[in-house]
Backbone bond lengths (Angstrom), bond angles and torsions (degrees), N, CA, C in turn:
res aa  C-N    CA-C-N  psi(-1)  N-CA   C-N-CA  omega(-1)  CA-C   N-CA-C  phi
1 M - - - 1.464 - - 1.531 109.92 -
2 K 1.338 115.50 131.58 1.462 119.42 177.79 1.516 110.39 -70.86
3 R 1.313 114.62 141.32 1.467 120.76 176.82 1.532 107.47 -98.33
4 K 1.328 115.82 65.82 1.462 119.99 -172.84 1.518 111.11 -88.43
5 V 1.334 115.66 130.33 1.457 122.86 -179.54 1.527 109.38 -125.84
6 L 1.319 116.38 134.96 1.458 122.87 173.03 1.523 108.21 -98.85
7 V 1.334 117.12 128.09 1.462 121.95 177.18 1.524 108.79 -116.17
8 L 1.328 116.24 118.36 1.463 122.47 176.53 1.523 108.69 -111.48
9 E 1.320 116.14 112.70 1.473 122.16 -179.60 1.522 107.56 -155.46
10 D 1.340 117.12 124.93 1.461 119.42 -175.78 1.529 113.20 -81.88
11 E 1.323 118.16 -18.87 1.467 120.23 177.14 1.534 108.61 -85.56
12 E 1.331 115.07 110.38 1.461 120.36 -170.48 1.522 113.24 -60.46
13 N 1.342 117.58 -37.60 1.469 119.00 -178.40 1.527 111.10 -66.71
14 I 1.346 116.56 -39.77 1.473 119.74 177.37 1.517 109.84 -67.36
15 R 1.340 115.86 -45.93 1.473 119.52 -178.43 1.522 111.36 -59.91
16 S 1.328 116.95 -45.00 1.470 120.65 -178.49 1.523 111.42 -61.56
17 F 1.327 116.55 -40.03 1.460 121.01 -179.29 1.526 110.88 -67.15
18 V 1.340 116.04 -43.10 1.463 120.51 178.19 1.530 110.36 -64.07
19 V 1.328 116.80 -46.64 1.465 121.13 -179.28 1.525 110.56 -60.46
20 L 1.338 117.32 -45.43 1.466 121.66 -179.90 1.521 110.92 -56.85
21 N 1.323 116.99 -46.26 1.462 120.61 -176.92 1.525 112.36 -72.11
22 L 1.316 117.95 -34.16 1.470 119.87 175.74 1.526 110.49 -67.30
23 K 1.326 116.91 -39.00 1.465 119.81 177.84 1.523 110.56 -65.23
24 R 1.341 116.20 -39.60 1.457 119.64 177.02 1.524 111.44 -62.34
25 A 1.330 116.65 -29.44 1.465 121.09 179.21 1.527 112.01 -83.44
26 G 1.327 116.95 1.73 1.460 120.37 174.85 1.506 116.02 96.68
27 F 1.344 116.98 12.83 1.459 120.01 179.74 1.527 111.15 -90.84
28 D 1.323 115.14 148.80 1.459 122.94 171.90 1.530 105.51 -91.13
29 V 1.324 118.32 111.71 1.462 121.93 -169.33 1.529 111.33 -110.72
30 I 1.321 115.92 133.04 1.457 121.58 168.47 1.523 106.37 -116.76
31 E 1.340 116.76 144.56 1.457 118.87 -171.30 1.516 112.43 -129.81
32 A 1.330 115.05 150.33 1.458 121.70 -179.80 1.521 109.08 -139.55
33 G 1.347 115.75 147.07 1.448 121.07 178.82 1.510 113.62 -104.35
34 T 1.353 116.79 -9.65 1.467 121.25 178.13 1.519 109.58 -136.90
35 G 1.337 115.65 159.82 1.452 119.75 177.28 1.515 111.80 -63.11
36 E 1.330 116.58 -38.44 1.461 120.56 179.26 1.530 111.05 -61.72
37 E 1.330 115.97 -43.89 1.464 120.59 178.79 1.526 110.76 -64.89
38 A 1.326 117.13 -39.00 1.465 121.14 179.49 1.526 110.85 -61.28
39 L 1.321 117.31 -42.77 1.467 120.54 -179.61 1.530 111.16 -67.85
40 E 1.337 116.97 -34.84 1.467 119.65 175.88 1.529 110.46 -64.35
41 L 1.330 116.06 -43.84 1.461 120.38 178.69 1.528 110.78 -64.38
42 F 1.320 116.33 -38.92 1.458 120.80 178.51 1.529 110.72 -60.34
43 E 1.321 117.03 -41.86 1.466 120.36 179.95 1.519 111.98 -64.95
44 R 1.333 117.10 -28.93 1.470 121.00 -177.50 1.523 113.05 -93.81
45 N 1.331 116.73 -6.76 1.475 120.61 -176.17 1.528 109.78 -132.27
46 S 1.312 116.20 86.09 1.466 121.29 -177.42 1.520 112.72 -74.46
47 D 1.337 116.90 -7.96 1.466 120.53 -175.94 1.532 112.65 -101.54
48 I 1.341 117.79 17.67 1.465 120.04 175.10 1.525 108.92 -64.65
49 M 1.331 116.85 128.71 1.452 121.06 -178.58 1.527 112.99 -102.08
50 V 1.330 116.95 -28.76 1.468 121.41 176.44 1.529 108.02 -141.83
51 A 1.333 116.51 135.20 1.457 121.84 175.14 1.527 108.78 -115.57
52 V 1.323 116.81 126.64 1.459 122.68 176.23 1.525 106.62 -104.54
53 L 1.333 117.64 111.87 1.464 122.22 -169.80 1.525 111.68 -118.78
54 D 1.338 116.23 121.20 1.457 120.15 172.79 1.530 108.41 -72.60
55 V 1.321 116.64 139.91 1.465 121.02 -177.90 1.521 111.56 -79.37
56 M 1.325 117.21 -51.91 1.465 121.95 -171.89 1.521 110.93 -83.55
57 L 1.333 115.62 99.89 1.461 121.54 -178.78 1.521 109.89 -136.05
58 P 1.327 117.09 149.86 1.466 118.43 169.83 1.530 109.41 -70.76
59 G 1.312 117.53 151.14 1.464 119.40 -179.19 1.519 110.67 73.81
60 I 1.326 116.57 -131.04 1.460 121.61 179.79 1.527 108.62 -74.14
61 D 1.337 117.27 118.72 1.470 119.36 -177.54 1.527 110.97 -86.41
62 G 1.332 114.66 175.97 1.460 120.22 -176.61 1.517 113.89 -62.22
63 Y 1.344 116.80 -34.86 1.460 119.71 177.06 1.525 110.66 -59.00
64 E 1.342 115.54 -46.84 1.463 120.17 -176.61 1.526 111.30 -69.15
65 V 1.337 116.64 -35.72 1.463 119.36 176.29 1.526 109.94 -61.81
66 C 1.338 116.28 -46.35 1.467 120.71 178.80 1.517 111.01 -60.58
67 R 1.323 116.12 -47.57 1.467 121.17 -179.01 1.530 110.92 -60.03
68 T 1.329 116.61 -42.49 1.467 121.16 -179.02 1.522 111.39 -67.72
69 M 1.333 116.89 -42.33 1.458 119.78 178.75 1.522 110.78 -61.34
70 R 1.329 116.76 -44.23 1.468 119.76 178.86 1.529 110.64 -63.14
71 A 1.323 116.82 -41.44 1.464 120.46 -179.22 1.526 111.58 -64.51
72 R 1.326 116.07 -25.63 1.471 120.45 -179.98 1.520 112.15 -92.48
73 G 1.323 116.68 10.42 1.455 120.48 171.53 1.512 116.62 98.70
74 Y 1.337 118.10 7.28 1.463 120.73 178.58 1.527 109.63 -72.86
75 T 1.328 116.78 123.05 1.465 120.76 -176.00 1.523 113.31 -114.63
76 A 1.337 117.41 -4.35 1.467 119.53 -176.71 1.527 110.86 -81.39
77 G 1.331 117.64 -157.46 1.457 121.30 -166.00 1.517 115.74 -87.59
78 V 1.336 116.03 145.79 1.465 122.24 175.37 1.528 109.26 -134.55
79 I 1.338 115.21 128.55 1.468 122.06 172.88 1.519 107.67 -117.89
80 M 1.321 117.28 127.45 1.453 121.83 178.59 1.533 109.75 -94.29
81 L 1.326 116.07 135.48 1.464 122.20 171.93 1.522 107.32 -101.90
82 T 1.308 117.47 121.15 1.458 119.50 -176.44 1.513 112.51 -138.67
83 A 1.338 114.98 139.82 1.462 120.28 174.04 1.514 109.80 -89.76
84 R 1.319 116.52 -6.01 1.451 121.42 -178.59 1.528 109.88 -82.63
85 V 1.301 116.40 140.14 1.465 120.01 -178.56 1.526 111.99 -116.73
86 Q 1.334 117.39 -1.11 1.452 119.88 178.16 1.528 109.92 -65.68
87 E 1.336 115.55 139.49 1.463 120.28 179.27 1.525 110.97 -57.40
88 S 1.335 116.75 -39.10 1.462 120.67 -177.95 1.520 111.43 -63.74
89 D 1.342 117.72 -33.41 1.460 120.58 179.36 1.525 111.05 -69.42
90 K 1.328 116.69 -38.62 1.463 120.57 177.48 1.528 110.11 -64.08
91 V 1.335 115.78 -44.57 1.465 120.68 -179.68 1.522 110.19 -63.49
92 T 1.341 116.95 -40.82 1.460 120.77 178.15 1.514 111.07 -57.96
93 G 1.326 116.74 -45.68 1.453 120.55 179.26 1.516 112.75 -60.79
94 L 1.312 116.27 -43.35 1.468 119.97 -179.83 1.524 111.77 -69.19
95 M 1.328 116.88 -38.24 1.462 119.59 -178.76 1.528 112.51 -71.49
96 T 1.340 118.23 -22.12 1.464 119.67 175.29 1.517 111.69 -76.91
97 G 1.348 116.71 -10.11 1.454 119.89 176.39 1.512 115.52 125.32
98 A 1.338 117.72 3.62 1.470 119.75 178.16 1.523 110.76 -72.16
99 D 1.324 115.43 153.22 1.464 121.25 178.44 1.521 111.79 -100.85
100 D 1.324 116.58 -22.01 1.458 121.13 -176.08 1.520 108.04 -159.28
101 Y 1.312 116.82 165.15 1.457 120.95 175.43 1.520 109.42 -144.99
102 V 1.333 114.95 150.47 1.458 122.15 177.08 1.521 106.81 -128.07
103 T 1.323 116.73 129.77 1.457 121.61 -176.25 1.528 111.08 -92.29
104 K 1.333 115.79 132.52 1.463 121.10 175.76 1.528 110.00 -76.52
105 P 1.334 118.28 147.59 1.471 126.35 -7.56 1.520 110.40 -72.19
106 F 1.323 116.85 145.04 1.463 119.99 -175.86 1.525 110.39 -125.16
107 S 1.313 114.70 160.50 1.466 121.55 172.76 1.525 107.65 -84.15
108 V 1.321 117.19 125.97 1.458 119.44 -179.99 1.525 110.75 -64.71
109 V 1.329 116.93 -28.67 1.471 120.49 176.19 1.528 109.75 -63.35
110 E 1.341 116.11 -43.06 1.460 119.90 177.57 1.524 110.79 -64.30
111 L 1.332 117.20 -42.92 1.467 120.13 -179.62 1.524 110.97 -60.82
112 V 1.319 117.19 -45.55 1.468 120.38 178.83 1.530 110.08 -61.29
113 A 1.331 117.14 -39.97 1.468 120.64 178.00 1.526 110.70 -63.53
114 R 1.340 117.09 -39.03 1.471 120.30 178.14 1.522 110.26 -65.40
115 V 1.327 116.82 -41.13 1.469 120.42 177.88 1.523 110.15 -62.66
116 E 1.338 116.73 -45.35 1.471 121.24 178.52 1.524 110.76 -57.70
117 A 1.345 116.57 -46.19 1.459 121.02 -177.43 1.521 110.69 -65.08
118 L 1.330 116.68 -42.76 1.458 119.68 -179.41 1.515 110.96 -69.04
119 F 1.328 117.06 -37.46 1.460 120.19 177.16 1.524 111.15 -59.76
120 R 1.324 116.38 -41.43 1.468 119.43 178.97 1.526 110.79 -62.37
121 R 1.344 116.55 -36.84 1.452 119.73 -178.32 1.518 112.63 -72.42
122 V 1.336 117.40 -35.87 1.469 119.46 -174.81 1.517 112.78 -98.22
123 G 1.346 116.73 -6.60 1.444 119.46 -174.94 1.508 115.33 -81.09
124 G 1.326 116.92 -3.05 1.452 120.02 177.18 1.501 114.29 82.23
125 L 1.331 117.32 8.09 1.459 119.50 -177.86 1.520 110.88 -72.01
126 G 1.336 115.81 132.90 1.448 119.45 176.08 1.522 114.50 83.16
127 F 1.334 117.68 9.11 1.463 120.05 -179.98 1.523 109.20 -122.99
128 Q 1.300 116.22 64.63 1.456 120.10 -177.48 1.535 112.30 -112.74
129 E 1.320 117.99 19.51 1.454 120.96 -179.97 1.531 110.72 -67.29
130 D 1.327 116.09 150.96 1.462 120.79 -179.77 1.513 111.73 -91.10
131 D 1.303 117.95 -15.22 1.461 121.92 -171.39 1.522 110.08 -88.31
132 A 1.329 114.07 -179.54 1.457 121.36 176.71 1.522 107.78 -134.25
133 I 1.325 115.68 158.46 1.459 121.73 175.12 1.521 107.45 -109.49
134 R 1.332 116.66 133.24 1.459 121.19 -179.27 1.522 110.21 -121.79
135 S 1.313 114.85 142.78 1.465 121.15 175.23 1.518 107.77 -154.43
136 G 1.324 116.17 113.86 1.457 119.89 -178.76 1.520 110.71 56.62
137 P 1.339 118.32 -127.25 1.467 120.87 -179.08 1.521 113.39 -81.36
138 F 1.337 117.58 0.38 1.458 121.19 -173.37 1.526 112.36 -99.59
139 K 1.329 114.79 142.93 1.460 121.49 172.33 1.522 106.96 -134.47
140 L 1.332 116.46 123.29 1.445 122.04 178.83 1.520 108.18 -107.91
141 N 1.325 116.81 112.32 1.456 123.37 -179.10 1.522 108.26 -86.56
142 L 1.329 116.45 112.00 1.457 121.16 -173.34 1.520 113.10 -72.16
143 R 1.321 117.62 -30.04 1.464 119.41 -179.76 1.528 110.48 -78.94
144 A 1.316 116.54 -47.36 1.469 119.85 -178.41 1.524 112.32 -80.04
145 R 1.351 116.05 -12.43 1.464 121.28 -177.32 1.520 110.19 56.29
146 E 1.328 114.87 47.31 1.451 121.96 179.83 1.515 110.42 -125.67
147 V 1.324 115.83 154.81 1.458 122.18 178.53 1.514 108.53 -128.40
148 T 1.330 115.35 135.11 1.456 120.39 174.37 1.524 109.54 -123.16
149 K 1.327 115.33 151.70 1.458 122.77 174.34 1.520 107.02 -126.45
150 N 1.322 115.55 118.76 1.464 120.73 -174.67 1.522 111.00 53.40
151 G 1.337 115.43 37.53 1.457 121.45 176.96 1.515 115.54 82.70
152 V 1.320 117.16 -3.37 1.468 120.89 -178.14 1.529 108.83 -102.54
153 K 1.329 116.14 127.80 1.464 120.41 -178.13 1.526 111.23 -66.08
154 I 1.339 115.55 136.23 1.461 122.16 175.14 1.528 107.65 -104.11
155 E 1.322 116.59 126.45 1.465 120.57 179.89 1.529 109.47 -78.75
156 L 1.323 115.93 111.06 1.463 121.87 -179.81 1.517 110.16 -121.09
157 T 1.333 116.17 148.93 1.460 119.04 167.51 1.524 107.46 -72.90
158 Q 1.326 116.52 166.05 1.460 118.64 -178.79 1.532 111.86 -68.24
159 I 1.319 117.62 -28.13 1.463 119.54 175.28 1.525 109.85 -70.04
160 E 1.331 117.56 -42.89 1.468 120.53 176.53 1.520 110.65 -61.06
161 Y 1.332 115.89 -40.87 1.471 120.04 175.81 1.522 110.55 -59.31
162 G 1.342 116.16 -43.38 1.462 119.82 -179.88 1.518 112.43 -62.24
163 I 1.330 116.55 -39.83 1.472 120.12 177.90 1.516 110.13 -64.16
164 L 1.332 116.49 -45.78 1.463 119.86 -179.06 1.522 110.78 -64.10
165 K 1.312 117.23 -38.86 1.471 120.48 177.46 1.526 110.32 -62.33
166 A 1.333 116.37 -40.54 1.469 119.59 178.14 1.518 111.07 -60.84
167 F 1.332 117.10 -41.83 1.466 120.35 179.09 1.526 111.45 -67.86
168 L 1.332 116.90 -47.43 1.461 120.06 -176.29 1.525 112.27 -69.57
169 S 1.311 116.74 -18.86 1.471 120.58 174.44 1.524 111.39 -84.88
170 N 1.338 116.19 -6.92 1.470 121.31 -177.78 1.531 110.32 -138.65
171 I 1.336 116.04 49.65 1.461 120.89 -176.85 1.529 110.70 -60.61
172 G 1.325 115.66 129.71 1.457 120.82 178.62 1.512 114.66 80.38
173 K 1.336 117.21 2.48 1.468 121.05 179.90 1.523 109.14 -107.90
174 A 1.315 117.00 129.01 1.461 121.03 177.39 1.531 109.53 -70.72
175 L 1.326 115.67 129.74 1.463 121.79 177.59 1.521 108.84 -113.49
176 S 1.308 116.33 129.29 1.460 119.80 176.96 1.520 109.05 -74.98
177 R 1.318 116.15 165.70 1.466 119.72 176.00 1.526 110.14 -61.14
178 D 1.318 117.30 -37.51 1.468 120.70 177.80 1.527 110.84 -64.16
179 D 1.348 116.52 -39.63 1.471 120.22 177.38 1.523 110.09 -58.17
180 I 1.337 115.96 -48.89 1.466 121.53 -176.73 1.517 110.40 -65.89
181 L 1.327 116.37 -41.08 1.465 120.51 179.66 1.523 110.47 -59.72
182 E 1.338 116.19 -43.98 1.467 119.39 -178.79 1.525 111.37 -69.83
183 M 1.339 117.24 -40.72 1.467 120.68 -178.99 1.524 112.37 -64.98
184 V 1.318 116.25 -37.60 1.464 120.16 -171.30 1.530 112.66 -101.54
185 W 1.314 118.07 -46.03 1.472 120.96 -177.70 1.523 112.56 -93.33
186 G 1.335 116.64 -18.72 1.453 120.27 178.80 1.518 112.44 97.86
187 H 1.325 116.91 154.45 1.462 120.28 -173.19 1.518 113.18 -73.49
188 H 1.345 117.23 -9.55 1.461 119.53 177.63 1.527 111.91 -88.53
189 Y 1.331 117.53 -5.85 1.463 120.04 -177.07 1.525 109.85 -66.03
190 V 1.344 115.97 135.60 1.466 119.92 -175.45 1.521 112.16 -119.37
191 G 1.335 117.72 17.08 1.455 120.76 -179.66 1.521 112.89 -82.98
192 E 1.338 114.96 -165.24 1.456 121.23 -175.33 1.531 111.39 -93.25
193 L 1.338 115.53 153.16 1.468 120.95 178.21 1.526 111.47 -65.63
194 K 1.336 117.42 -21.96 1.465 121.31 179.75 1.520 111.79 -54.26
195 I 1.322 116.92 -29.71 1.456 120.35 -178.71 1.526 111.35 -61.42
196 V 1.334 117.35 -31.42 1.465 121.21 177.19 1.522 110.14 -67.54
197 D 1.323 117.11 -48.63 1.465 121.06 -177.80 1.520 111.75 -59.65
198 V 1.329 116.77 -43.64 1.466 119.49 -176.57 1.522 111.01 -70.05
199 N 1.325 117.79 -39.89 1.466 119.61 178.28 1.523 111.24 -66.82
200 I 1.326 117.95 -33.95 1.462 120.04 176.85 1.527 110.00 -70.33
201 R 1.329 116.90 -37.58 1.468 119.03 175.25 1.529 110.27 -59.82
202 R 1.337 116.35 -41.87 1.460 121.80 179.55 1.532 110.47 -66.20
203 L 1.335 116.34 -40.70 1.463 121.02 -179.63 1.523 111.03 -66.50
204 R 1.325 116.68 -40.03 1.470 119.92 178.29 1.528 111.68 -59.56
205 I 1.328 116.48 -38.68 1.465 120.08 179.56 1.527 110.24 -60.05
206 K 1.319 116.89 -32.82 1.460 120.82 -176.31 1.523 113.90 -85.38
207 I 1.341 117.69 -28.92 1.473 117.95 -171.10 1.522 114.47 -113.92
208 E 1.318 118.13 -23.42 1.467 120.11 -175.33 1.531 111.38 -83.39
209 D 1.327 116.73 146.44 1.463 120.39 173.57 1.523 110.04 -65.25
210 N 1.343 115.84 -39.37 1.458 122.12 177.16 1.527 107.78 -135.75
211 P 1.342 117.52 96.90 1.466 120.12 -176.95 1.522 114.25 -58.23
212 A 1.331 117.34 -25.10 1.464 120.57 179.64 1.521 111.80 -74.54
213 A 1.335 116.49 -19.82 1.464 121.47 178.06 1.530 108.14 -134.91
214 P 1.329 117.21 69.16 1.467 121.16 -173.52 1.524 112.64 -63.76
215 K 1.322 115.09 139.89 1.473 119.16 177.34 1.528 112.42 -115.74
216 Y 1.332 117.42 -8.03 1.462 120.53 178.03 1.526 110.60 -102.10
217 I 1.321 116.55 -58.99 1.476 119.97 176.08 1.521 107.53 -94.61
218 V 1.325 115.95 100.56 1.465 120.03 -176.05 1.535 109.39 -102.79
219 T 1.313 115.26 149.12 1.459 121.32 179.40 1.526 110.54 -82.88
220 V 1.304 116.19 130.60 1.461 121.68 172.63 1.528 105.32 -100.25
221 R 1.300 116.24 99.96 1.459 121.49 -169.37 1.532 112.40 -55.39
222 G 1.304 114.87 131.31 1.460 120.86 178.86 1.515 114.54 77.73
223 Y 1.359 116.98 3.68 1.465 118.85 -177.09 1.526 112.15 -134.22
224 G 1.331 116.50 -61.51 1.452 119.09 -176.03 1.508 111.70 176.35
225 Y 1.344 115.71 -124.93 1.460 120.78 -174.78 1.525 110.58 -142.98
226 M 1.333 115.54 161.80 1.472 120.64 179.68 1.517 108.29 -146.71
227 W 1.341 115.76 146.23 1.457 121.68 174.09 1.519 108.85 -93.36
228 E 1.313 115.55 120.73 1.472 120.95 175.44 1.511 108.88 -101.82
229 G 1.310 116.61 100.78 1.458 121.30 -176.59 1.504 112.40 -77.95
């Protein structure tokens, strides 16, 4: 499997440094300086496994690139690079479909580690079971890494799939945010717990009959979340 990464960054010196270090880590890197160029590259490279997208760009920004890629069926990993530190900006990035974010200025060593961790999660490694997990109207196919509800496929990112798999593997058990972070992002992840809450909010929109009153992914106040099958 190719370890292909798309890097979108309009500042050439930052982009070159990131690309150099990703290549040293063994990734096949394609790079873009504008959102428009990134989307063109995305259309020509269906095997991108992780996209690193700068938020602040002239023209089409990183949020819109992420949103467009997801709308066109991209389910693999997205990391947002942002100079913004407002909580609302982080949430916006995650709700458009990002799996993680890194705030500028950043350590390139940390960024490469985040890419490595996300690649492991979306690369399909360790998910070769032949069986499926069922709960109510849901069926999670472990080999195809697909989820259906009442027989209809639900389009999930691989991180959303990982969260749902964690819940369906622990039906009726309360999982803390730390539990979910370790199961899905890995124990080396050094980001914020907020990423769990936002991804669960996004997942609820896709799977719940009424996301405002969830009956499958329920909140365990002061602790985390639980799947009620």
